[in-house]
C-alpha positions as CSV (number, residue, x, y, z in Angstrom):
1,M,2.1,92.1,-82.2
2,I,1.1,92.9,-78.5
3,G,1.0,89.8,-76.2
4,Q,1.6,88.5,-72.8
5,R,4.3,86.1,-71.9
6,L,6.1,84.7,-68.9
7,E,10.0,85.4,-68.2
8,V,12.1,84.0,-65.5
9,R,15.2,86.1,-64.9
10,Q,18.0,85.7,-62.4
11,G,19.6,88.9,-60.5
12,Q,21.2,90.1,-57.4
13,G,20.2,93.0,-55.1
14,L,19.5,93.8,-51.8
15,V,16.0,93.9,-50.2
16,I,15.1,97.1,-48.3
17,T,14.3,95.4,-45.0
18,P,13.2,97.4,-42.1
19,Q,16.8,97.0,-40.7
20,L,18.5,98.2,-43.5
21,Q,16.3,101.2,-44.0
22,Q,17.0,101.9,-40.2
23,A,20.9,101.5,-40.8
24,I,20.9,103.8,-43.7
25,K,18.7,106.6,-41.9
26,L,20.9,106.5,-38.9
27,L,23.7,107.5,-41.1
28,Q,22.7,110.2,-42.4
29,L,21.0,111.6,-39.6
30,S,22.7,114.9,-38.0
31,N,23.2,114.5,-34.3
32,L,20.0,116.5,-33.2
33,E,18.1,114.2,-35.3
34,L,19.6,111.3,-34.0
35,E,18.9,112.0,-30.7
36,A,15.3,112.7,-31.3
37,F,15.3,109.3,-33.1
38,V,16.7,107.5,-30.1
39,E,14.4,109.1,-27.7
40,G,11.6,107.6,-29.8
41,E,13.1,104.3,-29.7
42,L,13.6,104.3,-25.9
43,E,9.7,105.1,-25.5
44,R,8.7,102.3,-28.1
45,N,11.0,99.4,-27.0
46,P,10.7,98.6,-23.3
47,L,14.1,96.5,-23.5
48,L,16.3,99.4,-24.6
49,Q,18.0,101.8,-22.0
50,R,20.8,104.3,-22.0
51,D,24.1,103.0,-20.8
52,E,24.9,105.3,-17.7
53,G,28.3,103.7,-17.7
54,E,27.1,100.7,-15.1
55,A,28.6,97.4,-15.0
56,G,27.1,95.1,-17.7
57,G,25.1,95.4,-20.8
58,D,25.5,94.8,-24.5
59,S,29.2,94.9,-25.5
60,S,28.1,96.8,-28.6
61,A,27.5,99.8,-26.8
62,E,31.0,99.6,-25.3
63,A,32.6,99.4,-28.7
64,V,30.8,102.9,-29.5
65,E,33.2,104.1,-26.8
66,A,36.2,102.2,-27.9
67,A,35.7,103.9,-31.3
68,A,35.4,107.4,-29.5
69,S,38.2,106.9,-27.1
70,G,40.8,108.5,-29.7
71,D,43.0,105.5,-30.1
72,A,41.7,105.9,-33.7
73,A,43.4,109.1,-34.3
74,E,46.3,107.1,-35.6
75,L,44.2,106.4,-38.8
76,Q,44.2,102.6,-37.9
77,F,40.9,101.0,-37.9
78,T,39.6,97.3,-38.0
79,E,37.8,96.3,-40.7
80,P,34.2,95.6,-39.2
81,S,32.0,93.0,-40.5
82,G,28.4,91.8,-40.1
83,E,25.1,92.9,-41.3
84,A,25.2,96.1,-39.8
85,E,28.2,97.4,-42.0
86,Q,26.8,95.8,-45.1
87,A,23.7,97.7,-44.5
88,M,25.8,101.1,-43.9
89,D,27.8,100.7,-47.0
90,A,24.7,99.7,-49.7
91,R,25.1,100.8,-53.0
92,T,22.4,103.3,-54.1
93,E,21.4,101.3,-57.2
94,D,20.6,98.4,-54.9
95,L,18.3,100.5,-53.0
96,Y,16.4,102.8,-55.5
97,D,15.0,102.0,-58.9
98,D,16.3,105.3,-60.5
99,A,17.7,105.8,-64.3
100,P,21.0,105.0,-64.8
101,G,21.4,108.5,-66.7
102,E,20.2,110.0,-63.1
103,R,23.2,107.9,-61.2
104,D,25.6,109.3,-64.0
105,A,24.6,112.6,-63.4
106,E,25.2,112.2,-59.9
107,R,28.8,110.9,-60.2
108,K,29.6,113.6,-62.7
109,R,28.3,116.1,-60.1
110,D,30.5,114.8,-57.5
111,A,33.6,114.6,-59.6
112,G,33.4,118.3,-60.5
113,E,32.4,117.7,-64.4
114,T,29.6,120.1,-64.4
115,G,31.5,123.1,-63.1
116,E,29.6,123.1,-59.6
117,Q,31.5,122.8,-56.4
118,P,30.7,119.0,-55.6
119,G,28.7,118.0,-52.8
120,L,27.1,121.6,-52.7
121,S,23.9,120.2,-54.7
122,D,23.7,117.2,-52.3
123,W,24.0,119.7,-49.6
124,S,21.2,121.9,-50.4
125,R,18.8,118.9,-51.3
126,A,19.8,117.1,-47.9
127,G,16.7,116.7,-46.2
128,A,15.7,117.1,-42.5
129,G,15.3,113.6,-41.6
130,G,12.4,112.4,-40.0
131,G,10.8,109.0,-39.2
132,L,10.7,105.8,-40.9
133,D,7.7,104.9,-43.3
134,G,6.7,103.2,-46.2
135,E,7.3,106.0,-48.7
136,G,10.9,105.4,-48.8
137,L,13.9,107.4,-47.2
138,E,14.6,110.2,-49.4
139,R,11.3,112.0,-49.8
140,P,10.9,115.2,-51.7
141,D,11.9,118.3,-49.7
142,T,8.7,120.3,-49.7
143,R,10.1,123.1,-47.1
144,D,11.1,126.3,-48.2
145,A,14.6,127.1,-48.9
146,T,16.6,128.8,-46.1
147,L,18.5,132.0,-46.3
148,W,21.5,130.2,-46.0
149,E,20.8,127.3,-48.6
150,H,19.9,130.4,-50.9
151,L,23.3,132.2,-50.3
152,Q,25.3,129.0,-50.8
153,A,23.5,127.9,-54.0
154,Q,24.5,131.6,-55.5
155,A,28.1,131.1,-54.2
156,S,28.4,127.9,-55.9
157,S,27.5,129.7,-59.3
158,A,29.6,132.6,-58.6
159,G,32.6,131.6,-60.4
160,L,34.8,131.8,-57.3
161,S,38.4,130.1,-56.9
162,P,38.0,126.9,-54.5
163,A,39.8,129.0,-51.6
164,D,37.6,131.9,-52.3
165,H,34.6,129.8,-52.5
166,A,35.6,128.3,-49.1
167,I,35.8,131.9,-47.6
168,A,32.3,132.7,-49.0
169,L,30.8,129.6,-47.2
170,T,32.6,130.8,-44.1
171,L,31.0,134.3,-44.4
172,I,27.7,133.0,-45.1
173,D,27.8,130.7,-41.9
174,A,28.5,134.0,-40.1
175,T,25.4,135.5,-41.5
176,D,22.2,135.4,-39.1
177,E,18.5,135.1,-39.9
178,G,18.1,138.7,-40.6
179,G,20.7,138.8,-43.4
180,Y,23.5,140.7,-41.3
181,L,27.0,139.4,-41.2
182,R,27.8,139.0,-37.3
183,G,31.4,137.9,-37.4
184,E,34.5,140.0,-37.6
185,L,36.3,139.9,-40.6
186,Q,39.9,140.2,-39.2
187,E,39.0,137.2,-37.2
188,I,37.7,135.1,-40.0
189,A,40.9,136.1,-42.0
190,D,43.2,135.1,-39.0
191,R,41.0,131.6,-38.7
192,L,41.6,130.9,-42.6
193,G,45.1,132.0,-43.1
194,V,44.6,134.6,-45.7
195,D,44.9,138.4,-45.8
196,L,41.9,140.7,-44.4
197,A,41.8,142.3,-48.2
198,R,41.0,138.9,-49.6
199,I,38.0,138.2,-46.9
200,E,36.9,141.8,-48.2
201,A,37.2,141.1,-51.8
202,V,35.0,137.8,-51.3
203,L,32.5,139.7,-49.2
204,A,31.8,142.4,-52.0
205,V,31.0,139.5,-54.4
206,C,28.7,138.4,-51.9
207,H,27.1,141.8,-51.6
208,G,26.0,141.0,-55.2
209,F,23.8,138.0,-54.0
210,E,19.9,138.1,-53.7
211,P,18.1,139.5,-51.9
212,T,20.1,142.9,-52.0
213,G,21.4,144.1,-48.7
214,V,22.3,140.7,-47.5
215,M,25.6,140.0,-45.4
216,A,26.0,143.7,-44.7
217,R,27.6,144.3,-41.5
218,S,25.3,147.3,-40.1
219,A,21.8,148.7,-41.2
220,P,23.3,151.9,-42.7
221,E,25.4,149.2,-44.8
222,C,22.4,147.4,-45.7
223,L,20.4,150.2,-47.0
224,K,23.4,151.5,-48.7
225,L,23.4,148.4,-50.9
226,Q,19.8,148.5,-51.9
227,L,20.1,152.3,-52.9
228,I,23.2,151.6,-54.9
229,E,21.1,149.0,-56.7
230,R,18.6,151.4,-57.4
231,N,21.0,154.2,-58.5
232,R,19.6,156.4,-55.8
233,F,22.7,156.8,-53.3
234,D,24.2,160.1,-53.6
235,P,26.1,162.4,-51.2
236,A,23.1,163.8,-49.7
237,M,21.7,160.2,-48.9
238,E,25.1,158.9,-47.6
239,A,24.7,162.0,-45.3
240,L,21.5,160.7,-44.2
241,L,22.7,157.1,-43.8
242,D,25.5,158.5,-41.5
243,N,22.9,160.2,-39.3
244,L,20.3,157.6,-39.1
245,E,20.1,158.8,-35.1
246,L,18.8,162.0,-35.9
247,L,16.1,160.4,-38.0
248,A,15.1,158.3,-35.2
249,R,14.7,161.2,-32.7
250,R,12.8,163.0,-35.5
251,D,15.3,165.9,-35.6
252,L,14.5,167.2,-39.0
253,A,16.2,170.5,-38.9
254,A,19.3,168.9,-38.1
255,L,19.1,166.5,-40.9
256,R,18.3,169.0,-43.5
257,K,21.6,170.8,-42.4
258,V,23.8,167.8,-42.4
259,C,22.2,166.6,-45.8
260,G,22.2,170.0,-47.4
261,V,18.6,169.8,-48.9
262,D,15.4,171.4,-48.1
263,A,12.2,170.0,-46.4
264,E,10.7,168.8,-49.6
265,D,13.7,166.6,-50.6
266,L,14.2,165.5,-47.2
267,A,10.6,164.1,-47.2
268,E,11.5,162.3,-50.5
269,M,14.7,160.9,-49.0
270,I,12.7,159.7,-45.9
271,A,10.1,157.9,-48.1
272,E,12.8,156.1,-50.4
273,L,14.3,154.9,-46.9
274,K,10.8,153.4,-45.8
275,G,10.6,151.8,-48.9
276,L,13.8,149.8,-48.3
277,T,14.3,146.3,-46.7
278,P,16.1,146.6,-43.3
279,R,16.1,143.0,-42.6
280,P,16.6,141.4,-46.3
281,G,16.7,137.5,-44.8
282,A,13.3,137.9,-43.2
283,G,11.4,136.6,-46.1
284,F,12.9,133.2,-46.2
285,G,11.5,130.2,-44.4
286,G,12.9,126.8,-43.5
287,E,13.8,125.6,-40.2
288,P,14.8,127.6,-37.3
289,A,18.6,128.3,-36.7
290,Q,20.2,125.8,-34.2
291,T,23.5,125.9,-32.8
292,V,25.9,123.5,-34.7
293,V,27.5,120.6,-32.4
294,P,30.3,119.1,-34.0
295,D,30.3,115.5,-34.7
296,V,34.1,115.2,-34.7
297,H,37.0,117.1,-33.1
298,V,40.4,117.8,-35.0
299,R,43.2,118.6,-32.8
300,P,46.9,119.1,-33.5
301,D,48.9,115.8,-32.2
302,P,51.9,116.8,-29.9
303,A,53.9,113.8,-31.9
304,G,52.6,115.5,-35.2
305,G,49.9,115.3,-37.3
306,W,46.2,115.7,-36.3
307,R,44.0,113.7,-33.8
308,V,40.7,113.0,-35.0
309,E,38.2,112.1,-32.2
310,L,34.5,111.6,-31.9
311,N,32.6,114.2,-29.9
312,T,31.3,111.8,-27.2
313,D,28.6,114.0,-26.3
314,T,26.6,113.6,-29.8
315,L,26.9,109.8,-29.3
316,P,23.7,108.0,-27.8
317,R,25.0,105.1,-25.5
318,L,22.0,102.3,-25.8
319,L,22.1,98.9,-24.5
320,M,19.9,95.7,-24.4
321,D,18.6,95.3,-20.6
322,K,19.2,91.6,-21.0
323,R,17.7,90.8,-17.3
324,Y,14.6,92.6,-18.1
325,H,14.4,90.3,-21.4
326,G,14.9,87.4,-19.4
327,V,11.9,88.1,-16.9
328,V,9.3,89.4,-19.9
329,A,10.5,86.3,-22.1
330,A,9.6,83.9,-19.1
331,G,6.4,85.7,-18.5
332,A,5.0,85.6,-22.1
333,R,2.2,83.3,-22.4
334,S,0.5,83.6,-25.7
335,E,2.5,83.5,-29.1
336,T,1.7,87.2,-30.0
337,E,3.4,88.1,-26.4
338,K,6.5,86.0,-27.5
339,A,6.5,87.5,-31.1
340,Y,6.2,90.9,-29.4
341,V,9.3,90.2,-27.2
342,A,11.4,88.5,-29.6
343,D,10.8,91.6,-32.0
344,C,11.8,94.3,-29.4
345,A,14.9,91.9,-28.6
346,A,15.8,91.9,-32.3
347,Q,15.1,95.6,-33.0
348,A,17.3,96.4,-29.6
349,S,20.4,94.4,-30.7
350,W,20.2,95.7,-34.3
351,L,19.9,99.4,-33.3
352,V,23.1,99.0,-30.8
353,K,24.9,97.6,-33.6
354,S,24.0,100.1,-36.1
355,L,24.8,102.9,-33.7
356,D,28.0,101.4,-33.2
357,Q,28.8,101.0,-36.9
358,R,27.7,104.6,-37.5
359,A,30.4,106.2,-35.0
360,K,32.8,104.0,-36.7
361,T,32.3,104.8,-40.4
362,I,31.6,108.6,-39.5
363,L,35.3,108.6,-37.7
364,K,36.7,106.6,-40.7
365,V,35.4,109.2,-43.4
366,A,36.4,112.0,-41.1
367,S,39.9,111.0,-40.6
368,E,40.4,110.5,-44.4
369,I,39.1,113.6,-45.3
370,V,41.4,115.1,-42.6
371,R,44.3,113.3,-44.3
372,Q,43.4,114.4,-47.6
373,Q,42.9,118.3,-46.2
374,D,46.0,118.3,-43.8
375,A,47.3,121.5,-45.6
376,F,44.2,123.3,-45.0
377,L,44.4,122.8,-41.3
378,A,48.1,123.5,-41.5
379,F,48.3,126.6,-43.7
380,G,44.9,127.8,-44.5
381,V,42.2,127.9,-47.3
382,E,44.4,128.5,-50.0
383,F,45.6,125.3,-49.6
384,L,42.2,123.2,-50.0
385,R,43.0,120.4,-52.5
386,P,40.6,119.4,-55.1
387,L,38.4,116.3,-53.4
388,T,35.5,114.3,-54.6
389,L,33.5,111.6,-52.8
390,K,35.0,108.8,-55.0
391,T,38.4,109.8,-53.8
392,V,37.5,109.3,-50.2
393,A,35.4,106.1,-50.8
394,D,38.3,104.6,-52.8
395,A,40.6,105.2,-49.9
396,I,38.6,103.7,-47.4
397,E,37.2,101.0,-49.5
398,M,33.2,102.2,-49.2
399,H,30.6,102.9,-51.7
400,E,30.3,106.5,-52.7
401,S,26.7,106.7,-51.7
402,T,28.0,105.9,-48.2
403,V,30.5,108.7,-48.0
404,S,27.8,111.1,-49.4
405,R,25.5,110.0,-46.4
406,V,28.2,110.3,-43.8
407,T,29.1,113.7,-45.0
408,S,25.3,115.1,-45.1
409,N,24.6,116.8,-41.9
410,K,27.9,116.3,-40.1
411,Y,30.0,118.7,-38.8
412,V,33.7,119.0,-37.7
413,A,35.5,121.2,-35.3
414,T,39.1,122.2,-36.3
415,P,41.7,124.7,-35.1
416,R,40.2,126.9,-38.2
417,G,36.5,126.9,-37.2
418,V,33.5,124.5,-37.3
419,F,32.7,123.2,-41.1
420,E,30.6,120.6,-42.4
421,L,32.2,117.5,-43.9
422,K,30.8,118.6,-47.3
423,F,32.9,121.9,-46.9
424,F,36.1,120.3,-47.8
425,F,34.9,118.6,-51.0
426,T,36.3,121.1,-54.2
427,A,36.3,120.8,-57.5
428,A,38.6,119.1,-59.8
429,I,39.0,118.7,-63.7
430,Q,40.2,115.4,-64.6
431,S,43.3,114.9,-66.7
432,S,42.7,113.0,-70.1
433,D,46.2,111.5,-70.0
434,G,45.5,110.1,-66.6
435,G,48.2,112.5,-64.9
436,A,47.1,114.6,-61.8
437,S,43.8,116.6,-61.6
438,H,43.4,120.1,-62.7
439,S,42.0,122.8,-60.3
440,A,38.6,123.9,-61.7
441,E,39.8,127.6,-60.9
442,A,42.9,127.1,-63.1
443,V,40.9,125.8,-66.0
444,R,38.6,128.8,-65.9
445,H,41.7,131.1,-65.7
446,R,43.0,129.3,-68.9
447,I,39.7,129.6,-70.8
448,K,39.5,133.4,-69.9
449,T,43.2,133.8,-71.1
450,M,42.4,132.1,-74.4
451,I,39.2,134.3,-75.1
452,D,41.2,137.5,-74.0
453,G,43.6,136.7,-76.8
454,E,41.0,136.3,-79.3
455,A,41.6,140.3,-80.2
456,A,45.1,139.9,-81.3
457,D,44.6,136.7,-83.2
458,G,41.4,137.9,-84.9
459,D,40.1,134.5,-84.4
460,V,36.9,133.8,-82.1
461,L,36.9,130.7,-80.5
462,S,33.8,128.6,-80.1
463,D,33.0,126.2,-77.1
464,D,33.7,123.4,-79.2
465,R,37.1,124.4,-80.2
466,I,38.0,125.6,-76.5
467,V,37.2,121.8,-75.5
468,E,39.5,120.7,-78.4
469,I,42.3,123.0,-77.5
470,L,41.9,121.7,-73.6
471,N,41.9,118.3,-74.4
472,E,45.1,118.5,-76.6
473,T,46.8,119.9,-73.3
474,G,45.5,117.2,-71.3
475,I,42.3,118.6,-69.7
476,D,39.2,116.2,-70.0
477,I,36.4,118.6,-70.0
478,A,32.7,118.5,-71.4
479,R,31.5,121.5,-73.5
480,R,28.7,122.2,-71.2
481,T,31.2,122.7,-68.5
482,V,33.1,125.3,-70.6
483,A,30.0,127.1,-71.5
484,K,29.0,127.0,-67.6
485,Y,32.7,128.3,-66.9
486,R,32.4,131.2,-69.6
487,E,28.9,132.1,-68.3
488,A,30.1,132.4,-64.6
489,L,33.0,134.7,-66.0
490,R,30.1,136.7,-67.8
491,I,32.0,136.3,-71.0
492,P,29.5,136.4,-74.1
493,S,28.9,133.3,-76.7
494,S,31.4,133.3,-79.6
495,V,28.5,134.9,-81.7
496,Q,28.1,137.6,-79.7
497,R,31.9,138.1,-79.2
498,R,32.4,138.0,-83.2
499,R,29.8,140.9,-83.5
500,L,31.6,142.7,-81.0
501,L,35.2,142.2,-82.9
502,K,33.5,143.5,-86.1
503,A,32.2,146.5,-84.5
504,G,35.2,147.5,-82.8
């Protein structure tokens, strides 16, 4: 029967107050978005002013300077307390009414159980910030994907090892808006601590990404990649690409001679070139490219280890003008005026505290990431460790959602280059017996080895059987992850392999 009844339930949760929204929003903003937000607050709130280093002012502004002074490089932190910290470290489930299944899926993505590089899905979904409104903090991202996001998504599913995936992300970062690779391969190899041949091998994989011709180092190479895909690259076309300056001068006689073709064939070849795309990245939308300004600097410490410092140029220093507050508060006559002054004072005080807490949280997370990935900084990309949001969150005693917000749109300058903080999160497969985690690349290699041995054994392994074998060896992996790894390795299903084995 359908009826109505009243029930009383008791529970705990966080109320999404405007102050809580502001604190969370500040944590996930990039330094450019934060500067725009602060400018808006300075215009709106007459009690706020920039701290230009003058005497006086709110002590919270001085705390930001202390956090950025470099003393925290010893990785020692005093645990902050108060409303600002509680707001920064709010659990996602306390803020959003999502389904438990969705939260479990996000947790598994961060843990690497889906086969994707953890953090990359978060990276590609990261919004561009924006103001606070009643529609919530995380609004759907309706803008077109940028070229870099498109390439990063393909790199994530290309079946690359963690080290090669990191190389691919570095190459993608060196690609301009037109789709051309502008970085020197030797310089990238020296910076990442790998051989030039390793960089060239990863670039060859990237040349298979869409749009065709992307990440070429020159216009002839871009056109060559497109012609190869169309199966139209032959010696005559190669000679034409090598002599594009003759085509620019309309010296057709010289072109016919170097290409060894007649006038009709040359006209067809030129028509084919006109049908190609010289700027493969031009069709992508998104936000205009902006110069990356690092939020954190990592430098070698003369005493050993690494110094982790905030970039003070990206830290807005604000304080509440207490003298002006006293003047306007004394002059307020009506209740409306008094309420307005009190609200401005509360908002100014909260913003100063939130900025202070934001700086400390970023420094705390970045320092733990550096501690976890010190081998990469010292020896190169081959030594990237499997790392998840949960590992960092447990080490610094914060929630995973807080670490996720901190690592979004934040960059760190290291001796090996400038990287987004999410760059340092690489996939790992958990051990079923409680031992050390297994590298995703090692698991992929083991799956390939088992399937390669099917011809000798005469027994085709199903995905379920592969899961059982891996579980017996201490690797906790799901069937869907095995299927995803197998597809990334371009290995047919067990049914297709059985037919091929019989046909052979």
